[in-house]
Structure formats: C-alpha cells, structure tokens
Legacy VTK file of the C-alpha trace (Angstrom):
# vtk DataFile Version 3.0
C-alpha trace
ASCII
DATASET POLYDATA
POINTS 72 float
0.081 -0.116 0.375
1.656 3.572 -0.931
2.193 6.064 2.040
0.106 8.285 0.941
-3.378 6.560 1.547
-2.218 4.390 4.324
-3.009 7.409 6.909
-6.180 7.354 5.690
-7.086 3.011 6.117
-5.823 3.896 9.052
-8.370 6.250 10.379
-11.357 4.638 8.360
-9.945 1.140 10.494
-10.264 2.979 13.152
-13.474 4.596 12.626
-15.273 0.943 11.870
-14.170 -0.165 15.051
-16.006 1.443 17.254
-19.081 1.240 14.942
-22.426 -1.695 15.985
-21.571 -3.837 12.965
-17.543 -4.826 13.787
-18.610 -4.218 18.086
-21.868 -5.509 18.399
-22.518 -7.392 15.037
-18.737 -9.231 15.348
-18.798 -8.725 11.521
-15.121 -8.536 9.568
-13.979 -5.230 9.245
-13.883 -5.252 4.983
-17.874 -6.683 5.186
-18.562 -4.127 7.210
-17.167 -1.213 5.577
-19.351 -1.635 2.205
-22.346 -0.882 4.581
-24.748 2.379 4.651
-25.780 4.111 7.712
-27.355 3.406 10.027
-24.933 0.056 10.360
-21.851 2.631 10.262
-20.997 6.534 10.104
-21.316 8.750 8.269
-17.870 9.850 9.264
-16.536 6.389 8.519
-18.553 6.477 5.101
-16.681 10.180 4.293
-13.096 8.163 4.932
-14.416 4.743 2.606
-15.251 7.631 -0.045
-11.637 10.024 0.426
-9.731 6.153 0.638
-11.512 5.003 -2.576
-10.916 8.025 -4.370
-7.159 8.274 -2.800
-6.522 4.946 -4.468
-8.210 5.324 -7.657
-6.296 8.382 -7.857
-3.041 6.692 -8.096
-4.249 3.958 -10.333
-4.426 6.684 -13.020
-0.898 8.383 -11.897
0.357 5.376 -12.242
-0.111 4.102 -15.461
-0.663 7.561 -16.664
-2.990 9.879 -18.639
-3.695 8.559 -22.586
-4.352 11.569 -25.024
-7.699 9.723 -25.953
-9.053 10.803 -21.925
-9.991 14.345 -22.805
-12.654 14.185 -19.253
-9.166 13.414 -17.290
LINES 1 73
72 0 1 2 3 4 5 6 7 8 9 10 11 12 13 14 15 16 17 18 19 20 21 22 23 24 25 26 27 28 29 30 31 32 33 34 35 36 37 38 39 40 41 42 43 44 45 46 47 48 49 50 51 52 53 54 55 56 57 58 59 60 61 62 63 64 65 66 67 68 69 70 71
C-alpha cells in the first residue's frame, strides 16, 4: 500500500472499530466497510469514499493519462 493512502486506511479501520457493525454484530471490517448508514457512521462513510478516491488517483497516476481521455 502506498504511503499516501495508508493514513486514510488506518483512520477508516479505527472508525469502523467503533461501529456497532464490528463491536456488536462481530462482522469483519471488510464486510462492514461496504455498509451504509445506519450500520456505520457518516464519518466512516466519508473516510471510505476519501480512501477510495485516494487509491483511484494512484491507479490513474501509475498508468499515466492516455491522450484519448480528455475528461481527466
């Protein structure tokens, strides 16, 4: 995992560990990360989206931007 997204991943895990999905229902983090409110807080949903966008940005930068992709 790249260093630029690692902090976000750790924040997401910390946030998810405080949710009922993990604490009460004893479901795996990966499963809970895909949930929506009310199973997880809106803060966790925001962190998940931010982490996703961080990872997505790395893929685009890694492979470069082709000339035929004017929308980027």
